[in-house]
C-alpha positions as a Markdown table, in Angstrom:
| # | Residue | x | y | z |
|---|---|---|---|---|
| 1 | Unk | -61.8 | -66.1 | 64.8 |
| 2 | Unk | -62.1 | -64.1 | 68.2 |
| 3 | Unk | -62.0 | -60.4 | 67.7 |
| 4 | Unk | -59.2 | -58.6 | 69.3 |
| 5 | Unk | -61.6 | -57.7 | 72.2 |
| 6 | Unk | -62.9 | -61.3 | 73.1 |
| 7 | Unk | -59.6 | -63.4 | 73.0 |
| 8 | Unk | -57.9 | -61.4 | 75.7 |
| 9 | Unk | -58.5 | -61.5 | 79.4 |
| 10 | Unk | -59.9 | -58.2 | 80.3 |
| 11 | Unk | -60.2 | -56.8 | 83.5 |
| 12 | Unk | -57.0 | -58.0 | 84.8 |
| 13 | Unk | -54.0 | -56.2 | 86.6 |
| 14 | Unk | -50.2 | -56.6 | 84.9 |
| 15 | Unk | -49.0 | -59.4 | 87.2 |
| 16 | Unk | -52.2 | -61.7 | 86.4 |
| 17 | Unk | -52.6 | -60.5 | 82.9 |
| 18 | Unk | -48.8 | -61.0 | 82.3 |
| 19 | Unk | -49.0 | -64.9 | 84.4 |
| 20 | Unk | -51.8 | -65.4 | 81.6 |
| 21 | Unk | -50.0 | -64.0 | 78.7 |
| 22 | Unk | -47.1 | -65.7 | 79.1 |
| 23 | Unk | -48.0 | -69.0 | 80.4 |
| 24 | Unk | -46.5 | -69.4 | 83.7 |
| 25 | Unk | -49.1 | -71.4 | 85.1 |
| 26 | Unk | -49.4 | -73.6 | 82.1 |
| 27 | Unk | -48.0 | -77.3 | 81.7 |
| 28 | Unk | -44.4 | -77.3 | 79.8 |
| 29 | Unk | -45.1 | -77.4 | 76.3 |
| 30 | Unk | -41.5 | -78.8 | 75.0 |
| 31 | Unk | -39.0 | -77.6 | 73.0 |
| 32 | Unk | -35.8 | -76.0 | 73.6 |
| 33 | Unk | -34.4 | -72.3 | 72.2 |
| 34 | Unk | -35.2 | -72.2 | 68.3 |
| 35 | Unk | -34.2 | -69.1 | 66.1 |
| 36 | Unk | -35.6 | -70.6 | 62.6 |
| 37 | Unk | -34.8 | -68.8 | 59.4 |
| 38 | Unk | -37.3 | -67.1 | 57.3 |
| 39 | Unk | -37.7 | -65.4 | 53.9 |
| 40 | Unk | -37.1 | -61.8 | 55.0 |
| 41 | Unk | -38.9 | -58.5 | 53.5 |
| 42 | Unk | -36.6 | -55.8 | 52.8 |
| 43 | Unk | -36.7 | -52.2 | 51.5 |
| 44 | Unk | -35.1 | -51.8 | 47.9 |
| 45 | Unk | -32.7 | -48.7 | 47.8 |
| 46 | Unk | -33.0 | -48.1 | 44.5 |
| 47 | Unk | -36.6 | -47.7 | 45.3 |
| 48 | Unk | -37.1 | -46.1 | 48.5 |
| 49 | Unk | -33.4 | -44.4 | 48.7 |
| 50 | Unk | -31.2 | -44.2 | 51.7 |
| 51 | Unk | -32.1 | -46.7 | 53.9 |
| 52 | Unk | -31.9 | -44.8 | 57.1 |
| 53 | Unk | -34.6 | -42.6 | 56.0 |
| 54 | Unk | -37.2 | -45.3 | 55.6 |
| 55 | Unk | -35.8 | -46.9 | 59.0 |
| 56 | Unk | -36.5 | -45.9 | 62.4 |
| 57 | Unk | -35.9 | -46.7 | 66.7 |
| 58 | Unk | -38.4 | -49.4 | 67.9 |
| 59 | Unk | -42.0 | -48.0 | 68.2 |
| 60 | Unk | -42.0 | -47.4 | 72.0 |
| 61 | Unk | -39.4 | -45.1 | 71.8 |
| 62 | Unk | -41.3 | -42.6 | 69.4 |
| 63 | Unk | -43.4 | -40.0 | 70.4 |
| 64 | Unk | -46.4 | -38.0 | 68.0 |
| 65 | Unk | -43.7 | -35.3 | 67.0 |
| 66 | Unk | -41.1 | -38.2 | 66.4 |
| 67 | Unk | -43.2 | -40.0 | 64.3 |
| 68 | Unk | -44.5 | -37.2 | 62.0 |
| 69 | Unk | -40.9 | -36.0 | 61.5 |
| 70 | Unk | -40.0 | -39.6 | 60.5 |
| 71 | Unk | -42.9 | -39.2 | 57.7 |
| 72 | Unk | -41.7 | -36.2 | 56.7 |
| 73 | Unk | -38.2 | -37.8 | 56.4 |
| 74 | Unk | -39.4 | -40.1 | 53.2 |
| 75 | Unk | -42.9 | -41.3 | 52.0 |
| 76 | Unk | -41.8 | -45.3 | 52.5 |
| 77 | Unk | -40.6 | -45.0 | 56.2 |
| 78 | Unk | -41.6 | -47.8 | 57.9 |
| 79 | Unk | -43.4 | -45.5 | 60.7 |
| 80 | Unk | -46.3 | -45.5 | 58.1 |
| 81 | Unk | -46.7 | -49.3 | 58.7 |
| 82 | Unk | -45.8 | -49.5 | 62.1 |
| 83 | Unk | -47.3 | -46.4 | 63.9 |
| 84 | Unk | -50.2 | -45.5 | 61.2 |
| 85 | Unk | -52.2 | -43.8 | 63.5 |
| 86 | Unk | -49.8 | -40.9 | 63.8 |
| 87 | Unk | -50.5 | -40.7 | 60.1 |
| 88 | Unk | -54.4 | -40.8 | 61.0 |
| 89 | Unk | -54.6 | -44.1 | 59.1 |
| 90 | Unk | -56.2 | -47.3 | 60.5 |
| 91 | Unk | -54.3 | -50.6 | 60.9 |
| 92 | Unk | -56.2 | -51.8 | 57.9 |
| 93 | Unk | -55.1 | -49.1 | 55.9 |
| 94 | Unk | -51.4 | -50.1 | 57.0 |
| 95 | Unk | -51.8 | -53.5 | 55.9 |
| 96 | Unk | -53.1 | -52.3 | 52.5 |
| 97 | Unk | -49.9 | -50.1 | 52.4 |
| 98 | Unk | -47.7 | -53.4 | 53.2 |
| 99 | Unk | -49.0 | -55.2 | 50.2 |
| 100 | Unk | -48.9 | -52.2 | 47.9 |
| 101 | Unk | -45.2 | -51.7 | 48.6 |
| 102 | Unk | -44.5 | -55.2 | 48.0 |
| 103 | Unk | -46.4 | -55.2 | 44.6 |
| 104 | Unk | -44.8 | -51.9 | 43.4 |
| 105 | Unk | -40.9 | -53.2 | 44.4 |
| 106 | Unk | -40.3 | -50.8 | 47.7 |
| 107 | Unk | -40.1 | -53.7 | 49.6 |
| 108 | Unk | -38.9 | -57.0 | 48.3 |
| 109 | Unk | -39.3 | -60.8 | 49.9 |
| 110 | Unk | -35.7 | -62.4 | 49.8 |
| 111 | Unk | -36.0 | -65.7 | 47.3 |
| 112 | Unk | -35.1 | -68.3 | 50.2 |
| 113 | Unk | -34.9 | -68.4 | 54.0 |
| 114 | Unk | -32.4 | -67.2 | 55.6 |
| 115 | Unk | -30.9 | -66.1 | 59.6 |
| 116 | Unk | -29.7 | -62.6 | 59.2 |
| 117 | Unk | -26.4 | -61.2 | 60.9 |
| 118 | Unk | -27.3 | -58.0 | 62.5 |
| 119 | Unk | -24.6 | -55.6 | 63.6 |
| 120 | Unk | -24.6 | -51.9 | 65.1 |
| 121 | Unk | -21.3 | -50.2 | 65.3 |
| 122 | Unk | -20.3 | -46.7 | 66.1 |
| 123 | Unk | -16.9 | -44.8 | 65.5 |
| 124 | Unk | -15.2 | -48.2 | 64.5 |
| 125 | Unk | -16.3 | -50.1 | 67.5 |
| 126 | Unk | -18.8 | -53.0 | 67.2 |
| 127 | Unk | -21.3 | -52.3 | 69.8 |
| 128 | Unk | -23.6 | -55.0 | 68.9 |
| 129 | Unk | -23.8 | -58.1 | 67.0 |
| 130 | Unk | -26.6 | -60.9 | 66.8 |
| 131 | Unk | -28.7 | -63.1 | 64.9 |
| 132 | Unk | -32.2 | -62.1 | 63.4 |
| 133 | Unk | -34.7 | -64.9 | 63.0 |
| 134 | Unk | -37.7 | -66.6 | 63.9 |
| 135 | Unk | -37.9 | -67.2 | 67.4 |
| 136 | Unk | -40.1 | -70.4 | 68.4 |
| 137 | Unk | -42.6 | -69.4 | 71.2 |
| 138 | Unk | -42.3 | -70.8 | 74.6 |
| 139 | Unk | -44.2 | -70.8 | 77.6 |
| 140 | Unk | -42.6 | -69.2 | 80.5 |
| 141 | Unk | -42.9 | -72.1 | 82.5 |
| 142 | Unk | -40.7 | -74.1 | 80.0 |
| 143 | Unk | -37.8 | -71.8 | 81.3 |
| 144 | Unk | -36.6 | -71.2 | 77.7 |
| 145 | Unk | -37.4 | -67.3 | 76.7 |
| 146 | Unk | -37.6 | -65.4 | 80.1 |
| 147 | Unk | -39.3 | -62.1 | 80.6 |
| 148 | Unk | -38.1 | -60.0 | 83.0 |
| 149 | Unk | -41.1 | -57.3 | 83.1 |
| 150 | Unk | -45.0 | -57.5 | 83.3 |
| 151 | Unk | -47.2 | -56.5 | 80.4 |
| 152 | Unk | -50.1 | -54.3 | 80.2 |
| 153 | Unk | -53.2 | -55.2 | 78.7 |
| 154 | Unk | -53.4 | -52.0 | 76.3 |
| 155 | Unk | -50.1 | -52.1 | 74.7 |
| 156 | Unk | -50.9 | -55.8 | 73.7 |
| 157 | Unk | -54.4 | -55.2 | 72.2 |
| 158 | Unk | -52.6 | -52.4 | 70.1 |
| 159 | Unk | -49.8 | -54.5 | 68.9 |
| 160 | Unk | -52.0 | -57.3 | 68.1 |
| 161 | Unk | -54.9 | -55.3 | 66.2 |
| 162 | Unk | -51.9 | -54.2 | 64.0 |
| 163 | Unk | -50.2 | -57.4 | 63.6 |
| 164 | Unk | -53.3 | -59.2 | 62.9 |
| 165 | Unk | -54.3 | -56.6 | 60.3 |
| 166 | Unk | -50.8 | -56.5 | 58.9 |
| 167 | Unk | -50.5 | -60.4 | 58.7 |
| 168 | Unk | -46.5 | -59.8 | 59.6 |
| 169 | Unk | -43.9 | -59.0 | 62.1 |
| 170 | Unk | -43.3 | -55.4 | 61.2 |
| 171 | Unk | -39.8 | -55.3 | 64.0 |
| 172 | Unk | -37.8 | -57.7 | 65.7 |
| 173 | Unk | -37.9 | -58.1 | 69.7 |
| 174 | Unk | -34.7 | -58.2 | 71.3 |
| 175 | Unk | -33.0 | -60.8 | 73.5 |
| 176 | Unk | -29.7 | -61.9 | 75.3 |
| 177 | Unk | -28.5 | -65.2 | 75.8 |
| 178 | Unk | -25.2 | -66.7 | 77.4 |
| 179 | Unk | -23.5 | -68.3 | 74.4 |
| 180 | Unk | -20.0 | -68.8 | 73.3 |
| 181 | Unk | -20.7 | -71.5 | 71.3 |
| 182 | Unk | -20.9 | -72.7 | 67.9 |
| 183 | Unk | -23.4 | -69.7 | 67.0 |
| 184 | Unk | -21.1 | -67.1 | 68.1 |
| 185 | Unk | -18.4 | -68.5 | 65.7 |
| 186 | Unk | -21.0 | -68.5 | 62.5 |
| 187 | Unk | -22.2 | -65.2 | 63.4 |
| 188 | Unk | -18.8 | -63.5 | 63.3 |
| 189 | Unk | -17.8 | -65.5 | 60.3 |
| 190 | Unk | -20.6 | -64.3 | 58.3 |
| 191 | Unk | -19.4 | -60.9 | 58.8 |
| 192 | Unk | -16.2 | -61.6 | 56.7 |
| 193 | Unk | -18.1 | -61.1 | 53.5 |
| 194 | Unk | -20.0 | -57.9 | 51.7 |
| 195 | Unk | -23.1 | -56.7 | 53.5 |
| 196 | Unk | -26.5 | -57.2 | 52.3 |
| 197 | Unk | -26.9 | -54.1 | 53.6 |
| 198 | Unk | -24.8 | -50.8 | 55.1 |
| 199 | Unk | -26.3 | -47.3 | 56.2 |
| 200 | Unk | -25.3 | -44.8 | 59.0 |
| 201 | Unk | -28.3 | -42.9 | 60.9 |
| 202 | Unk | -28.2 | -39.7 | 62.4 |
| 203 | Unk | -27.0 | -40.8 | 65.7 |
| 204 | Unk | -23.6 | -41.8 | 64.2 |
| 205 | Unk | -24.4 | -45.7 | 64.3 |
| 206 | Unk | -23.6 | -48.1 | 61.3 |
| 207 | Unk | -26.0 | -50.9 | 60.4 |
| 208 | Unk | -25.3 | -54.0 | 58.8 |
| 209 | Unk | -27.1 | -56.8 | 57.7 |
| 210 | Unk | -25.5 | -60.4 | 56.3 |
| 211 | Unk | -27.8 | -63.4 | 55.4 |
| 212 | Unk | -26.9 | -66.6 | 56.2 |
| 213 | Unk | -28.7 | -69.2 | 53.8 |
| 214 | Unk | -26.5 | -72.1 | 53.9 |
| 215 | Unk | -29.1 | -75.2 | 55.5 |
| 216 | Unk | -25.9 | -76.8 | 57.3 |
| 217 | Unk | -25.3 | -73.7 | 59.0 |
| 218 | Unk | -29.2 | -73.5 | 60.2 |
| 219 | Unk | -28.8 | -76.9 | 61.3 |
| 220 | Unk | -25.3 | -76.2 | 63.5 |
| 221 | Unk | -27.5 | -73.1 | 64.7 |
| 222 | Unk | -30.1 | -75.2 | 65.8 |
| 223 | Unk | -28.1 | -77.9 | 67.6 |
| 224 | Unk | -26.2 | -75.0 | 69.5 |
| 225 | Unk | -29.0 | -73.1 | 70.6 |
| 226 | Unk | -31.4 | -76.0 | 71.7 |
| 227 | Unk | -30.4 | -76.5 | 75.4 |
| 228 | Unk | -30.2 | -72.7 | 76.1 |
| 229 | Unk | -32.2 | -70.0 | 77.6 |
| 230 | Unk | -32.9 | -66.4 | 76.4 |
| 231 | Unk | -33.9 | -63.0 | 78.4 |
| 232 | Unk | -36.5 | -60.6 | 77.0 |
| 233 | Unk | -34.0 | -57.4 | 76.8 |
| 234 | Unk | -36.7 | -55.4 | 74.9 |
| 235 | Unk | -40.0 | -56.1 | 73.4 |
| 236 | Unk | -42.0 | -57.8 | 76.3 |
| 237 | Unk | -45.4 | -56.3 | 74.8 |
| 238 | Unk | -44.5 | -57.4 | 71.3 |
| 239 | Unk | -43.6 | -61.0 | 72.6 |
| 240 | Unk | -46.6 | -61.2 | 74.5 |
| 241 | Unk | -48.6 | -60.1 | 71.2 |
| 242 | Unk | -46.8 | -63.1 | 69.5 |
| 243 | Unk | -48.2 | -65.3 | 72.4 |
| 244 | Unk | -51.3 | -64.2 | 71.8 |
| 245 | Unk | -51.7 | -64.1 | 68.5 |
| 246 | Unk | -50.2 | -68.0 | 68.5 |
| 247 | Unk | -53.5 | -68.4 | 71.0 |
| 248 | Unk | -55.9 | -66.7 | 68.6 |
| 249 | Unk | -55.2 | -69.2 | 65.3 |
| 250 | Unk | -54.7 | -72.3 | 67.7 |
| 251 | Unk | -57.9 | -71.7 | 69.2 |
| 252 | Unk | -59.6 | -71.1 | 65.3 |
| 253 | Unk | -58.1 | -74.5 | 64.5 |
| 254 | Unk | -55.7 | -73.2 | 62.4 |
| 255 | Unk | -52.7 | -75.6 | 63.5 |
| 256 | Unk | -49.1 | -75.1 | 63.2 |
| 257 | Unk | -48.2 | -72.0 | 61.3 |
| 258 | Unk | -46.0 | -69.0 | 60.9 |
| 259 | Unk | -47.9 | -67.6 | 64.1 |
| 260 | Unk | -45.8 | -70.3 | 66.3 |
| 261 | Unk | -42.8 | -68.1 | 65.9 |
| 262 | Unk | -42.1 | -64.4 | 66.2 |
| 263 | Unk | -39.7 | -61.8 | 64.7 |
| 264 | Unk | -36.4 | -61.4 | 67.0 |
| 265 | Unk | -32.5 | -60.5 | 67.4 |
| 266 | Unk | -30.8 | -62.8 | 69.8 |
| 267 | Unk | -27.4 | -61.4 | 70.8 |
| 268 | Unk | -24.8 | -63.7 | 72.9 |
| 269 | Unk | -24.2 | -61.6 | 75.9 |
| 270 | Unk | -21.0 | -63.5 | 76.3 |
| 271 | Unk | -19.3 | -61.8 | 73.0 |
| 272 | Unk | -21.2 | -58.7 | 72.5 |
| 273 | Unk | -22.4 | -57.6 | 76.5 |
| 274 | Unk | -25.3 | -55.7 | 76.1 |
| 275 | Unk | -25.6 | -51.6 | 77.6 |
| 276 | Unk | -28.2 | -51.6 | 80.3 |
| 277 | Unk | -28.9 | -47.8 | 81.2 |
| 278 | Unk | -31.3 | -46.7 | 84.0 |
| 279 | Unk | -34.9 | -45.4 | 83.4 |
| 280 | Unk | -35.2 | -42.5 | 85.2 |
| 281 | Unk | -38.3 | -40.7 | 86.5 |
| 282 | Unk | -40.1 | -37.2 | 86.2 |
| 283 | Unk | -43.0 | -36.5 | 88.6 |
| 284 | Unk | -44.3 | -33.1 | 87.3 |
| 285 | Unk | -46.6 | -32.4 | 89.9 |
| 286 | Unk | -44.4 | -33.6 | 93.3 |
| 287 | Unk | -42.5 | -29.9 | 94.3 |
| 288 | Unk | -39.2 | -30.7 | 94.7 |
| 289 | Unk | -39.0 | -28.9 | 98.4 |
| 290 | Unk | -42.0 | -31.5 | 99.3 |
| 291 | Unk | -40.3 | -34.5 | 97.6 |
| 292 | Unk | -36.9 | -33.7 | 99.7 |
| 293 | Unk | -38.4 | -32.9 | 103.0 |
| 294 | Unk | -40.4 | -36.1 | 102.7 |
| 295 | Unk | -37.4 | -38.4 | 101.8 |
| 296 | Unk | -35.8 | -37.5 | 104.8 |
| 297 | Unk | -37.8 | -39.2 | 107.0 |
| 298 | Unk | -36.5 | -42.5 | 105.2 |
| 299 | Unk | -33.1 | -41.7 | 103.8 |
| 300 | Unk | -29.9 | -40.2 | 104.6 |
| 301 | Unk | -29.8 | -36.6 | 102.4 |
| 302 | Unk | -26.7 | -35.4 | 101.2 |
| 303 | Unk | -26.8 | -31.9 | 99.1 |
| 304 | Unk | -24.8 | -31.6 | 96.1 |
| 305 | Unk | -24.9 | -28.5 | 93.7 |
| 306 | Unk | -22.6 | -29.9 | 90.9 |
| 307 | Unk | -24.3 | -32.1 | 88.6 |
| 308 | Unk | -21.1 | -34.3 | 87.5 |
| 309 | Unk | -20.1 | -34.8 | 91.0 |
| 310 | Unk | -23.8 | -35.6 | 92.1 |
| 311 | Unk | -23.8 | -38.1 | 89.4 |
| 312 | Unk | -20.2 | -39.7 | 90.4 |
| 313 | Unk | -21.7 | -40.1 | 94.0 |
| 314 | Unk | -24.6 | -41.6 | 92.6 |
| 315 | Unk | -22.7 | -44.3 | 90.9 |
| 316 | Unk | -20.2 | -44.9 | 93.8 |
| 317 | Unk | -23.2 | -45.0 | 96.5 |
| 318 | Unk | -24.3 | -48.2 | 98.1 |
| 319 | Unk | -27.7 | -49.5 | 96.8 |
| 320 | Unk | -30.3 | -48.3 | 96.9 |
| 321 | Unk | -29.6 | -44.9 | 96.2 |
| 322 | Unk | -31.2 | -41.9 | 94.3 |
| 323 | Unk | -30.4 | -38.5 | 93.1 |
| 324 | Unk | -33.4 | -35.8 | 93.5 |
| 325 | Unk | -33.2 | -32.9 | 91.1 |
| 326 | Unk | -35.4 | -30.3 | 90.0 |
| 327 | Unk | -35.1 | -27.4 | 92.3 |
| 328 | Unk | -31.9 | -25.3 | 92.7 |
| 329 | Unk | -29.7 | -28.4 | 93.9 |
| 330 | Unk | -29.1 | -32.0 | 93.8 |
| 331 | Unk | -29.6 | -34.5 | 96.7 |
| 332 | Unk | -28.4 | -37.7 | 97.0 |
| 333 | Unk | -30.6 | -40.4 | 99.2 |
| 334 | Unk | -28.7 | -43.4 | 100.6 |
| 335 | Unk | -28.9 | -45.6 | 103.6 |
| 336 | Unk | -32.7 | -45.7 | 103.9 |
| 337 | Unk | -34.2 | -46.7 | 107.2 |
| 338 | Unk | -34.0 | -50.6 | 107.5 |
| 339 | Unk | -37.4 | -50.5 | 109.7 |
| 340 | Unk | -39.3 | -48.5 | 107.0 |
| 341 | Unk | -37.8 | -51.1 | 104.1 |
| 342 | Unk | -39.1 | -53.6 | 106.2 |
| 343 | Unk | -42.5 | -52.4 | 106.9 |
| 344 | Unk | -43.1 | -51.4 | 103.3 |
| 345 | Unk | -41.5 | -53.5 | 100.7 |
| 346 | Unk | -43.9 | -56.1 | 99.9 |
| 347 | Unk | -43.7 | -60.2 | 101.2 |
| 348 | Unk | -43.4 | -62.7 | 98.8 |
| 349 | Unk | -40.2 | -61.5 | 96.7 |
| 350 | Unk | -36.4 | -62.6 | 97.1 |
| 351 | Unk | -34.2 | -60.8 | 99.0 |
| 352 | Unk | -32.4 | -59.8 | 95.3 |
| 353 | Unk | -35.7 | -58.3 | 94.3 |
| 354 | Unk | -36.4 | -56.4 | 97.6 |
| 355 | Unk | -33.1 | -54.6 | 97.0 |
| 356 | Unk | -33.7 | -53.4 | 93.5 |
| 357 | Unk | -33.3 | -49.8 | 93.5 |
| 358 | Unk | -36.6 | -49.6 | 90.9 |
| 359 | Unk | -38.4 | -51.8 | 93.7 |
| 360 | Unk | -37.5 | -49.4 | 96.8 |
| 361 | Unk | -38.4 | -46.7 | 94.6 |
| 362 | Unk | -41.7 | -47.8 | 93.7 |
| 363 | Unk | -43.0 | -48.9 | 97.1 |
| 364 | Unk | -40.9 | -46.9 | 99.8 |
| 365 | Unk | -40.7 | -43.1 | 97.7 |
| 366 | Unk | -43.6 | -43.2 | 95.1 |
| 367 | Unk | -46.1 | -45.2 | 96.6 |
| 368 | Unk | -45.2 | -44.7 | 99.9 |
| 369 | Unk | -44.1 | -41.5 | 101.5 |
| 370 | Unk | -45.0 | -39.6 | 98.4 |
| 371 | Unk | -47.9 | -41.1 | 97.7 |
| 372 | Unk | -47.8 | -40.3 | 93.7 |
| 373 | Unk | -50.2 | -42.7 | 91.7 |
| 374 | Unk | -48.7 | -44.8 | 89.3 |
| 375 | Unk | -49.8 | -43.8 | 86.1 |
| 376 | Unk | -48.2 | -42.0 | 82.8 |
| 377 | Unk | -49.8 | -38.6 | 83.9 |
| 378 | Unk | -47.9 | -38.5 | 87.2 |
| 379 | Unk | -45.2 | -40.3 | 86.3 |
| 380 | Unk | -43.0 | -39.7 | 83.3 |
| 381 | Unk | -39.7 | -41.6 | 82.2 |
| 382 | Unk | -36.4 | -40.2 | 80.8 |
| 383 | Unk | -34.0 | -43.1 | 79.3 |
| 384 | Unk | -30.6 | -43.2 | 80.1 |
| 385 | Unk | -29.7 | -39.4 | 80.2 |
| 386 | Unk | -30.1 | -37.9 | 84.1 |
| 387 | Unk | -29.3 | -34.3 | 82.9 |
| 388 | Unk | -32.7 | -34.5 | 80.4 |
| 389 | Unk | -34.5 | -35.6 | 83.1 |
| 390 | Unk | -33.7 | -33.0 | 85.7 |
| 391 | Unk | -34.2 | -30.4 | 83.0 |
| 392 | Unk | -37.5 | -31.4 | 82.3 |
| 393 | Unk | -38.4 | -31.5 | 85.9 |
| 394 | Unk | -37.1 | -28.0 | 86.4 |
| 395 | Unk | -39.2 | -26.8 | 83.2 |
| 396 | Unk | -42.6 | -28.3 | 85.1 |
| 397 | Unk | -41.8 | -27.3 | 88.7 |
| 398 | Unk | -41.5 | -31.0 | 89.3 |
| 399 | Unk | -39.3 | -33.6 | 91.1 |
| 400 | Unk | -36.5 | -35.9 | 88.7 |
| 401 | Unk | -35.4 | -39.2 | 90.2 |
| 402 | Unk | -32.2 | -40.2 | 88.7 |
| 403 | Unk | -31.3 | -44.0 | 89.4 |
| 404 | Unk | -28.0 | -46.3 | 88.8 |
| 405 | Unk | -29.1 | -48.8 | 86.0 |
| 406 | Unk | -29.8 | -52.4 | 87.4 |
| 407 | Unk | -26.8 | -54.8 | 87.1 |
| 408 | Unk | -27.2 | -57.6 | 84.4 |
| 409 | Unk | -26.9 | -60.2 | 86.9 |
| 410 | Unk | -29.4 | -59.2 | 89.0 |
| 411 | Unk | -32.0 | -58.8 | 85.9 |
| 412 | Unk | -31.3 | -62.9 | 84.7 |
| 413 | Unk | -31.3 | -64.0 | 88.4 |
| 414 | Unk | -34.5 | -62.4 | 89.3 |
| 415 | Unk | -35.8 | -63.4 | 85.8 |
| 416 | Unk | -34.1 | -67.0 | 86.2 |
| 417 | Unk | -36.1 | -67.7 | 89.5 |
| 418 | Unk | -39.5 | -66.6 | 88.0 |
| 419 | Unk | -40.0 | -63.1 | 89.2 |
| 420 | Unk | -40.3 | -59.8 | 87.6 |
| 421 | Unk | -38.5 | -56.7 | 87.7 |
| 422 | Unk | -40.5 | -53.6 | 88.6 |
| 423 | Unk | -41.7 | -51.7 | 85.3 |
| 424 | Unk | -39.7 | -49.5 | 83.5 |
| 425 | Unk | -36.2 | -50.7 | 85.2 |
| 426 | Unk | -34.1 | -51.4 | 82.2 |
| 427 | Unk | -33.2 | -49.7 | 79.2 |
| 428 | Unk | -30.8 | -52.5 | 77.3 |
| 429 | Unk | -29.4 | -51.4 | 74.2 |
| 430 | Unk | -28.2 | -50.6 | 71.5 |
| 431 | Unk | -31.9 | -51.8 | 70.0 |
| 432 | Unk | -32.3 | -53.2 | 66.9 |
| 433 | Unk | -33.3 | -50.9 | 64.0 |
| 434 | Unk | -37.1 | -50.9 | 62.6 |
| 435 | Unk | -37.4 | -51.7 | 59.3 |
| 436 | Unk | -33.9 | -53.7 | 58.2 |
| 437 | Unk | -36.2 | -56.9 | 57.8 |
| 438 | Unk | -39.6 | -58.0 | 58.3 |
| 439 | Unk | -41.2 | -61.0 | 58.4 |
| 440 | Unk | -44.8 | -62.0 | 56.9 |
| 441 | Unk | -47.1 | -64.3 | 58.6 |
| 442 | Unk | -48.6 | -66.3 | 55.8 |
| 443 | Unk | -48.5 | -69.9 | 55.4 |
| 444 | Unk | -45.5 | -70.9 | 53.3 |
| 445 | Unk | -43.7 | -67.4 | 54.4 |
| 446 | Unk | -40.7 | -69.1 | 56.2 |
| 447 | Unk | -40.0 | -71.5 | 53.4 |
């Protein structure tokens, strides 16, 4: 079997790499939207204790200090499998640990294949309810599983190394689809029984899981989903890793197998609309005075001193609009010069894409008037909370750019047209908890 380095294309930018990995140029591979049952792997509370202490948010939301804190919360936390390097361990050691936990009874494999209903609720309100299963992998050209962001080779190589060593899907990706059909009824009906697990995390959310083991219900779900399409809400790099792992096995002559599917949570957005938050930017090396002076050459600027009033003004402003912070005041940017937009925004994109706030930010402000390089040292991101972004900018002497969240309909339309929204445009949630259920990638693991 090829090595991790050999079987992924190298030397490509994110756009070309994404086209290769998602299969935008390939022929239709056939098959509709598929979410198949599998034999779930779950922590055993009687052995590991409170499930809140052994589960975690998705790995890409966890930095090194947070990972170390999770490791301290319990010896069986999933972070030891999903982010072993935070503990100074290799992916091979993580794989050995997974098999040891299975042998010792910290993890158990469910006796038969199931689909799993997952629910996240806060203060008595269901925030999200969907179905966890083994997602059939499809080329983007099939128009079944739609990415809306480009991916980068580095994170895919990292997840591919871990997934190959562990021979397991350690956390689900998150997809949404427009349903309202039989699957929605099956999902809601399942919650009328006693949950397989039920626990509360420090953020106040309760997490519940119900198994659906009846083959007749599996068949109904399959029939209902067959002609639908799903949008990847969160987990683009992991979905790309699924595709890379599948290609690796097929190139090795392994034929059909568990690598033709990947662990996923599928949520009916007509029943449980996702929260779509903004991802704000912090530019620590850009002084706020300089940022404001240069922004005035393109945008109308309104100075606002009260933070709450500034956030309200941004939400009400015609798009594109931005709020600059980091210095003593806050500054609302609106009404960009149309001639500058015409010269600066890249050709070859739809009108809808060219009007996205994140596209204008990237091309007109960050890459244009500010001339800031697009890398993680020059641009930091903050999910959802604008106050955190502004405070971070003030600590570093830099500039915060607060954005409105994109509209779900814009993301769907852009993805449906074969385009990508700019990187770090969307923060869908609530994201599924990692460690609720795992999936082994071994022959027979789905039967």
